[in-house]
C-alpha positions as CSV (number, residue, x, y, z in Angstrom):
1,M,5.4,199.8,13.9
2,A,7.7,198.4,16.5
3,D,6.6,197.5,20.0
4,L,8.0,199.4,23.0
5,H,9.1,196.1,24.6
6,S,9.9,192.8,22.9
7,A,11.3,189.7,24.7
8,G,11.9,186.0,24.3
9,H,13.9,186.2,21.1
10,R,16.5,183.6,20.3
11,R,18.3,185.0,17.2
12,G,18.6,188.7,17.7
13,V,16.9,191.9,19.0
14,A,17.3,195.6,18.2
15,C,15.9,198.8,19.6
16,A,16.0,202.4,18.3
17,P,14.2,205.7,18.6
18,H,12.6,205.3,15.1
19,F,10.6,202.4,13.9
20,A,12.3,202.4,10.5
21,A,15.7,201.8,12.2
22,V,14.3,199.1,14.4
23,E,12.9,197.3,11.3
24,A,16.2,197.7,9.4
25,G,18.0,196.0,12.3
26,R,15.4,193.3,12.7
27,A,15.5,192.5,9.0
28,I,19.3,192.1,9.0
29,L,19.1,189.8,12.0
30,A,16.4,187.8,10.3
31,D,18.6,187.5,7.2
32,G,21.3,185.9,9.2
33,G,23.3,189.0,10.0
34,N,25.0,189.5,13.3
35,A,24.4,192.4,15.8
36,I,27.1,194.6,14.4
37,E,25.7,194.2,10.9
38,A,22.3,195.0,12.2
39,M,23.6,198.2,13.9
40,L,25.3,199.3,10.7
41,A,22.0,199.1,8.9
42,M,20.3,200.9,11.7
43,A,23.0,203.6,11.8
44,A,22.5,204.4,8.1
45,T,18.7,204.2,8.3
46,I,18.4,206.5,11.3
47,A,20.4,209.2,9.4
48,A,17.9,209.0,6.6
49,V,14.8,209.2,8.8
50,C,15.9,211.3,11.8
51,P,18.1,214.0,10.2
52,H,17.2,216.5,13.0
53,M,19.2,214.2,15.4
54,N,22.0,212.6,13.4
55,H,23.4,212.3,9.9
56,L,26.5,211.2,7.9
57,G,28.1,214.5,8.8
58,G,28.1,213.7,12.5
59,D,30.2,211.6,15.0
60,G,29.5,208.2,16.7
61,F,30.8,206.0,19.5
62,W,30.5,202.2,19.8
63,L,30.8,199.7,22.6
64,I,30.9,196.1,21.3
65,R,30.9,193.1,23.5
66,E,32.7,190.5,21.4
67,L,32.1,186.8,21.3
68,S,35.1,186.3,23.6
69,G,33.4,188.5,26.2
70,R,35.9,191.3,25.6
71,V,34.4,194.8,25.4
72,R,35.9,197.2,22.8
73,A,35.2,200.8,22.0
74,I,35.2,202.4,18.6
75,M,35.8,206.1,18.9
76,A,34.6,208.0,15.8
77,A,35.0,211.6,16.7
78,G,36.2,214.0,14.1
79,P,38.9,216.6,14.9
80,A,38.9,220.3,14.0
81,G,40.0,221.0,10.5
82,R,43.5,222.3,9.7
83,D,42.1,225.8,9.0
84,A,40.1,225.9,12.2
85,Q,42.4,228.5,13.8
86,R,41.1,230.9,16.5
87,E,42.1,233.7,14.3
88,L,39.4,232.6,11.9
89,Y,36.8,233.6,14.5
90,R,38.3,237.0,15.3
91,G,35.3,239.2,16.3
92,Y,33.3,236.3,17.8
93,E,33.0,235.7,21.5
94,T,32.0,232.1,20.8
95,I,32.1,229.8,17.8
96,P,28.9,230.3,15.7
97,S,26.5,227.5,16.2
98,R,25.2,227.3,12.7
99,G,26.5,227.7,9.2
100,P,29.9,226.9,7.6
101,L,32.0,228.3,10.5
102,A,30.1,225.9,12.8
103,A,31.0,222.9,10.5
104,L,34.6,222.9,11.6
105,T,35.2,219.2,12.5
106,V,35.6,216.2,10.3
107,P,32.6,213.9,10.2
108,G,33.6,210.8,12.1
109,A,30.6,208.6,12.1
110,V,31.3,206.8,8.7
111,G,34.9,206.2,9.9
112,G,33.3,204.3,12.8
113,W,31.1,202.4,10.4
114,M,34.3,201.2,8.7
115,L,35.8,199.8,11.8
116,A,32.5,198.3,12.8
117,H,32.1,196.6,9.4
118,E,35.6,195.1,9.8
119,A,34.6,193.8,13.3
120,A,31.3,192.4,11.9
121,I,33.3,190.4,9.3
122,A,35.8,189.2,12.0
123,H,32.8,187.9,13.9
124,G,31.3,185.9,11.0
125,G,29.4,188.6,9.2
126,K,28.8,187.9,5.5
127,L,26.2,190.5,4.4
128,P,27.5,192.9,1.7
129,L,27.4,196.7,2.2
130,D,24.7,197.1,-0.4
131,V,22.4,194.9,1.7
132,L,23.3,196.7,4.9
133,L,22.7,200.2,3.4
134,A,19.6,199.3,1.3
135,P,17.0,200.4,3.9
136,A,18.6,203.8,4.3
137,I,18.9,204.2,0.5
138,A,15.3,203.4,0.1
139,H,14.1,205.9,2.8
140,A,16.3,208.6,1.5
141,R,15.3,208.2,-2.1
142,N,11.6,207.4,-1.7
143,G,10.9,209.6,1.2
144,Y,10.3,209.3,5.0
145,A,7.5,210.6,7.1
146,V,8.2,213.7,9.3
147,T,7.9,212.8,13.0
148,R,6.4,214.9,15.8
149,S,9.9,215.7,17.1
150,Q,11.2,216.7,13.7
151,K,8.3,219.1,13.2
152,R,8.7,220.6,16.7
153,L,12.5,221.0,16.5
154,T,12.3,222.4,13.0
155,K,9.9,225.0,14.2
156,E,11.8,225.9,17.3
157,N,15.1,226.3,15.4
158,L,13.8,227.7,12.1
159,D,15.1,231.3,12.6
160,Q,18.7,230.0,13.1
161,L,18.6,227.4,10.3
162,V,16.5,228.8,7.4
163,G,19.3,230.9,6.0
164,V,21.9,228.2,6.1
165,H,22.9,226.7,2.7
166,G,20.8,223.7,1.7
167,F,18.6,223.6,4.8
168,A,15.4,225.0,3.5
169,A,15.6,223.0,0.2
170,T,16.1,219.8,2.1
171,F,14.0,220.0,5.3
172,L,11.2,222.5,4.5
173,L,8.2,222.2,2.2
174,D,7.5,225.3,0.1
175,G,9.5,227.2,2.6
176,K,7.4,226.1,5.6
177,V,7.9,223.7,8.5
178,P,6.5,220.3,7.3
179,E,3.6,218.8,9.1
180,V,3.8,215.5,10.9
181,G,3.4,212.7,8.3
182,A,4.6,214.9,5.4
183,I,7.0,213.1,3.1
184,L,10.6,214.4,2.7
185,K,13.2,213.0,0.4
186,Q,17.0,213.2,0.5
187,E,17.9,212.2,-3.0
188,K,21.5,213.4,-2.9
189,L,22.0,211.4,0.3
190,A,20.5,208.3,-1.4
191,D,23.1,208.8,-4.2
192,T,25.9,209.1,-1.7
193,L,24.9,206.0,0.2
194,S,24.4,204.0,-3.0
195,H,27.9,205.0,-4.1
196,L,29.4,204.0,-0.7
197,A,27.5,200.6,-0.9
198,H,29.5,199.7,-4.0
199,A,32.8,201.7,-3.7
200,G,33.2,201.0,0.1
201,L,32.9,203.2,3.1
202,D,36.5,204.5,2.8
203,D,35.4,206.4,-0.3
204,F,33.7,208.9,2.1
205,Y,37.1,210.2,3.1
206,R,39.6,209.1,0.4
207,G,37.5,208.6,-2.8
208,D,35.0,210.4,-5.0
209,V,32.6,211.2,-2.1
210,G,35.4,212.7,0.0
211,R,36.5,214.8,-2.9
212,E,33.0,216.1,-3.4
213,I,32.6,216.8,0.3
214,A,35.8,218.8,0.3
215,I,34.9,220.9,-2.7
216,D,31.6,221.9,-1.1
217,L,33.1,222.7,2.3
218,E,35.8,224.9,0.7
219,R,33.3,226.7,-1.5
220,L,30.9,227.3,1.4
221,G,33.6,228.5,3.8
222,S,34.1,225.7,6.2
223,P,37.6,225.3,7.7
224,V,37.6,221.5,7.0
225,A,39.8,220.7,4.1
226,R,40.5,217.8,1.7
227,Q,43.7,216.9,3.7
228,D,41.6,216.6,6.9
229,L,39.4,214.0,5.2
230,L,42.3,212.1,3.7
231,H,44.1,211.7,7.1
232,Y,41.0,210.8,9.2
233,S,40.4,207.5,10.7
234,A,38.3,206.3,13.7
235,T,40.2,204.3,16.4
236,L,39.7,201.2,18.4
237,A,40.1,201.8,22.2
238,E,39.7,200.2,25.6
239,P,36.6,201.5,27.3
240,L,36.4,202.9,30.8
241,R,35.2,200.3,33.3
242,L,33.7,200.4,36.8
243,Q,33.3,197.5,39.2
244,L,30.1,197.6,41.2
245,N,28.5,195.1,43.5
246,C,26.2,194.0,40.7
247,G,28.8,193.7,37.9
248,T,31.1,195.6,35.6
249,I,29.9,198.7,33.8
250,Y,31.5,200.1,30.7
251,N,31.5,203.4,28.9
252,T,33.6,205.5,26.5
253,D,36.7,207.4,27.5
254,A,37.6,211.0,26.6
255,P,36.7,213.1,24.7
256,T,33.2,211.8,25.8
257,Q,31.5,212.2,29.2
258,G,31.4,208.5,29.8
259,I,33.3,209.0,33.0
260,V,30.3,211.1,34.3
261,S,27.9,208.2,33.8
262,L,30.2,205.8,35.6
263,M,31.0,208.2,38.4
264,I,27.3,208.8,39.2
265,L,26.8,205.1,39.7
266,A,29.9,204.7,41.8
267,L,28.8,207.5,44.1
268,F,25.3,206.3,44.4
269,E,26.4,202.8,45.4
270,R,28.2,204.2,48.5
271,F,24.8,205.2,50.0
272,A,23.3,201.7,49.9
273,V,19.8,202.9,48.9
274,R,17.3,200.1,49.1
275,T,14.1,201.3,47.5
276,A,13.4,202.9,44.1
277,E,11.3,206.0,43.6
278,T,12.1,207.4,47.0
279,F,13.7,210.7,48.1
280,D,17.0,208.9,48.7
281,H,16.9,207.4,45.2
282,V,16.2,210.6,43.3
283,H,18.0,213.1,45.5
284,L,21.2,211.2,45.8
285,L,21.4,210.5,42.0
286,I,20.9,214.3,41.4
287,E,23.6,215.2,44.0
288,A,25.9,212.6,42.5
289,T,25.3,214.1,39.1
290,K,26.4,217.5,40.4
291,R,29.7,216.1,41.6
292,A,30.4,214.2,38.4
293,L,29.5,217.1,36.1
294,R,31.8,219.4,38.1
295,M,34.6,216.9,37.7
296,R,33.9,216.7,33.9
297,D,34.0,220.5,33.5
298,R,37.5,220.5,35.1
299,A,39.0,217.5,33.4
300,V,37.4,216.1,30.2
301,T,38.9,217.1,27.0
302,D,40.8,215.7,23.9
303,P,42.5,212.6,25.2
304,G,45.9,213.9,24.0
305,H,45.5,216.9,26.3
306,L,44.3,215.2,29.5
307,S,46.4,216.1,32.6
308,H,46.0,212.5,33.8
309,P,43.9,209.4,32.9
310,L,40.2,209.6,33.7
311,E,40.3,206.3,35.6
312,R,41.5,208.2,38.6
313,Y,38.0,209.6,39.1
314,L,36.8,206.0,39.6
315,D,39.4,205.2,42.2
316,G,37.8,204.1,45.5
317,R,39.5,206.8,47.6
318,F,38.4,209.6,45.2
319,I,34.8,208.3,45.2
320,S,34.8,208.1,49.0
321,G,35.9,211.7,49.2
322,E,33.3,212.9,46.8
323,A,30.6,210.9,48.5
324,M,31.4,212.6,51.8
325,K,30.6,215.9,50.1
326,I,27.1,214.9,49.4
327,D,24.4,215.8,51.9
328,R,21.7,213.1,52.2
329,R,19.0,215.7,53.1
330,K,20.0,219.0,51.4
331,V,21.0,220.2,47.9
332,A,24.4,221.5,46.9
333,P,24.7,224.8,45.0
334,W,24.5,224.3,41.3
335,Q,25.3,226.6,38.3
336,P,26.4,224.5,35.3
337,R,27.7,225.4,31.9
338,S,25.2,225.3,29.1
339,S,25.0,222.0,27.2
340,E,22.7,221.0,24.4
341,G,22.5,218.0,22.2
342,D,20.4,216.0,19.9
343,T,21.4,212.4,19.5
344,V,20.3,208.8,18.8
345,W,21.2,205.8,20.9
346,M,20.5,202.3,19.6
347,G,21.2,198.8,20.7
348,A,21.4,195.3,19.1
349,A,22.4,191.8,20.2
350,D,22.4,188.4,18.7
351,A,22.2,184.8,19.9
352,N,26.0,184.3,19.6
353,G,26.6,186.8,22.3
354,L,27.5,190.0,20.3
355,V,26.0,193.0,22.1
356,V,26.3,196.5,20.6
357,S,25.7,199.9,22.3
358,Y,25.9,202.7,19.8
359,I,25.3,206.5,19.8
360,Q,25.4,208.9,16.8
361,S,24.9,212.6,16.7
362,L,25.0,216.0,15.0
363,Y,25.3,217.8,18.4
364,W,22.5,220.5,18.2
365,E,19.3,219.9,16.3
366,F,20.2,219.6,12.6
367,G,23.8,220.3,13.5
368,A,25.3,223.2,11.6
369,G,22.3,223.1,9.3
370,L,24.7,223.0,6.4
371,V,23.6,220.5,3.7
372,L,26.4,219.9,1.2
373,P,24.9,220.1,-2.4
374,R,26.9,217.4,-4.1
375,T,26.5,214.7,-1.5
376,G,23.5,215.7,0.6
377,V,25.6,215.3,3.8
378,L,24.3,217.4,6.7
379,M,27.2,218.7,8.7
380,Q,27.5,218.6,12.5
381,N,28.2,221.6,14.7
382,R,30.2,219.6,17.4
383,G,33.0,222.1,17.1
384,A,30.8,224.7,18.7
385,S,31.8,223.1,22.0
386,F,35.3,224.4,21.6
387,S,36.3,227.6,23.4
388,L,37.9,230.6,21.8
389,V,39.6,231.6,25.1
390,A,43.4,231.0,25.1
391,G,44.3,228.3,27.6
392,A,40.8,227.0,28.1
393,L,40.4,223.3,28.7
394,N,38.7,222.7,25.4
395,M,40.4,225.5,23.4
396,L,40.0,225.4,19.7
397,A,43.1,224.2,17.7
398,P,43.5,222.4,14.4
399,G,43.4,218.7,14.8
400,R,42.0,218.8,18.3
401,L,39.0,216.6,19.2
402,P,36.0,218.4,20.6
403,F,34.3,217.5,23.9
404,H,31.4,215.1,23.5
405,T,28.3,214.6,25.6
406,L,27.8,211.3,23.7
407,N,28.4,208.1,25.7
408,P,27.0,204.6,25.1
409,A,26.8,202.2,28.1
410,L,27.2,198.5,28.5
411,A,27.1,196.3,31.6
412,E,28.1,192.7,32.3
413,L,26.2,191.7,35.4
414,N,27.0,189.1,38.0
415,D,23.8,187.2,37.3
416,G,25.0,186.5,33.8
417,R,23.0,189.2,31.9
418,V,24.6,191.6,29.5
419,M,22.9,194.9,29.1
420,A,23.5,197.6,26.5
421,Y,21.7,200.9,27.2
422,G,21.8,204.6,26.5
423,T,19.9,207.8,25.6
424,M,20.1,211.1,23.9
425,G,19.9,214.5,25.6
426,G,23.2,216.4,26.3
427,D,23.8,216.6,30.1
428,G,20.7,214.5,30.6
429,Q,22.5,211.4,29.1
430,P,24.3,210.4,32.3
431,Q,21.2,211.2,34.4
432,T,18.9,209.1,32.4
433,Q,21.4,206.3,32.2
434,A,21.6,206.3,36.0
435,A,17.8,206.3,36.4
436,L,17.4,203.4,34.0
437,F,20.3,201.4,35.4
438,T,19.4,201.8,39.1
439,R,15.7,201.0,38.4
440,H,16.3,197.9,36.3
441,V,19.5,196.4,37.8
442,Q,19.6,197.5,41.4
443,F,15.9,197.8,42.1
444,R,14.8,195.0,39.8
445,E,12.1,196.9,38.0
446,P,11.1,195.2,34.7
447,L,13.0,196.7,31.7
448,A,10.0,198.4,30.1
449,D,8.9,199.9,33.4
450,A,12.3,201.2,34.2
451,I,12.3,203.1,30.9
452,D,8.6,204.2,31.1
453,R,8.7,205.6,34.7
454,P,8.8,209.4,35.2
455,R,12.3,211.0,35.0
456,W,14.1,214.1,35.9
457,V,16.9,216.2,34.4
458,L,19.1,218.8,36.0
459,G,20.6,221.5,33.9
460,R,20.3,223.4,30.6
461,T,19.9,220.6,28.2
462,W,17.8,221.4,25.1
463,G,18.6,225.1,25.4
464,A,16.5,225.7,28.6
465,P,17.5,229.1,30.0
466,M,17.5,228.1,33.7
467,A,19.6,225.4,35.5
468,R,16.5,224.0,37.2
469,L,15.5,220.5,38.1
470,R,12.8,219.5,35.6
471,I,10.5,216.7,36.6
472,E,7.8,214.9,34.8
473,P,4.4,215.2,36.6
474,R,3.9,211.5,37.1
475,F,6.1,211.5,40.2
476,D,4.2,211.2,43.5
477,E,3.3,214.7,44.7
478,A,4.7,213.9,48.2
479,L,8.1,213.1,46.7
480,I,8.2,216.3,44.6
481,E,7.4,218.3,47.8
482,E,10.1,216.5,49.7
483,L,12.6,217.4,47.0
484,A,11.5,221.0,47.1
485,V,11.9,221.2,50.9
486,A,15.4,219.9,50.5
487,G,16.2,222.9,48.3
488,H,15.8,221.6,44.8
489,D,14.7,224.3,42.4
490,I,11.9,222.3,40.7
491,E,10.0,222.9,37.5
492,V,7.2,220.3,37.0
493,L,6.7,219.9,33.3
494,E,3.2,219.7,31.7
495,E,3.9,216.7,29.5
496,P,3.7,213.3,31.3
497,Y,6.2,212.0,28.8
498,S,8.6,214.8,27.8
499,D,11.2,214.9,25.1
500,V,13.3,216.9,27.6
501,M,14.0,213.6,29.4
502,G,15.7,212.0,26.3
503,H,14.9,208.9,24.4
504,A,16.2,205.9,26.3
505,G,16.5,202.3,25.3
506,A,18.1,199.0,26.4
507,I,19.0,195.5,25.1
508,V,19.5,192.6,27.5
509,L,21.1,189.2,26.7
510,H,19.9,186.8,29.3
511,P,22.0,183.8,30.6
512,D,19.7,181.4,28.9
513,G,20.4,183.0,25.6
514,S,17.1,184.8,25.2
515,L,17.1,188.4,24.2
516,E,15.0,191.3,25.3
517,G,14.7,194.9,24.1
518,A,12.8,198.0,25.1
519,H,12.6,201.6,24.1
520,D,11.1,204.9,25.2
521,P,7.5,205.9,24.8
522,R,8.9,209.5,24.5
523,A,10.3,208.6,21.1
524,D,9.0,207.2,17.8
525,G,10.7,203.8,17.9
526,G,10.6,200.6,19.9
527,A,12.2,197.1,19.9
528,A,11.9,194.0,17.7
529,G,13.6,190.7,17.3
530,V,13.7,187.3,15.7
């Protein structure tokens, strides 16, 4: 089992929300692999052991701080299939969230792995794919133990998922929700990964695996076709960046909500808060979140359909104007759109200075729930975020990229540290990023403490019916009362460490070359290094 916090490493460090992924990354680093190679092993492993949160049928986004110091993004979001016409959903008010009609976008994650593998080789990586994918293959073939979160989320979503093709056979035992510790196998997934290890990752789209995926999707009624797979590729991109007093913060551009995470920090800095865990700290981050999410819902969409570049929302004059709309003592009205999401964030860094922030997801728990029989690939339901309303900001159309809550973060700080950080949790991702960053960087709390401390989340993440401010009970009662008096509609949760708050983690490369990692006690993982 991995520790929640691990420091003082000189060769490399990794953190993830599942101990098996942590160990996969640590082993690659110990074998001489670089941070990108470690993350590839982790990305494949986490799909094999956390299928309720991510899989090969999902999407992913990378931030890589290269040896030169340049930060690059890999955008691995899949577009809507060529047959994903609004007419296909005639009779529906919204796109179905489960089943073949929900599986309407190309899986992009493996395309991101392809670009990441090229980047790993360009930075001296020498480990072959069969070594990088070996841990995932072993877990898929020999079995993995069901975690607490997988049991809970299987039970909570069973009515929606049990009738979807392949779900029960793959993720139930004798038709029942598996208990914690029960062993599940994904043997078809193991075969697919083993084939990719020898044929190359491109085979997922343009080879035997791609052909098998397309046959199953067509037979089961998905609008993703063979031509969509053949034409897909992930892209290299420049990340969004924000200059703060403490350093430069990076996140991913559209179609992700990376702009939200950056805008919250830009707004918060305007108030010059001096002390953590105070009313000013929590209240102002919440109010900044409202401003940023309102902007997102008006502006963020497929980058080919943006009315203007998202950088404008980080412009000093815009931020000043938005900050003036925030009341330091009272809440602003709030009625957000619904947003869900199950995701994994992972980090890795090595002694040479490569730092990786990566996030991978199926969108909702188990995605579309559709397990393809020939390959064992579990398909995402990211396309459920499209609108069927003509002229809507994120209107469904063939080839269009869906909106993504996913956003990995990375910071280059003025004191010489490089920090990769992130979390899962839909609308909660920018909020948890802000809590972690302000606590550790601006208020100098130790990394493990900054992740451990009680958190809050505003909105309907994880399917909650009310747009309330949910707070863990470990906050000081006087602070909770002060927030309530200011007008926050508060629900104090029962669990001291709640999954609702996401699973956060961070990696830090220190100026002296030492490496530190920490992960969330709310998850099943940790950090480890060599």
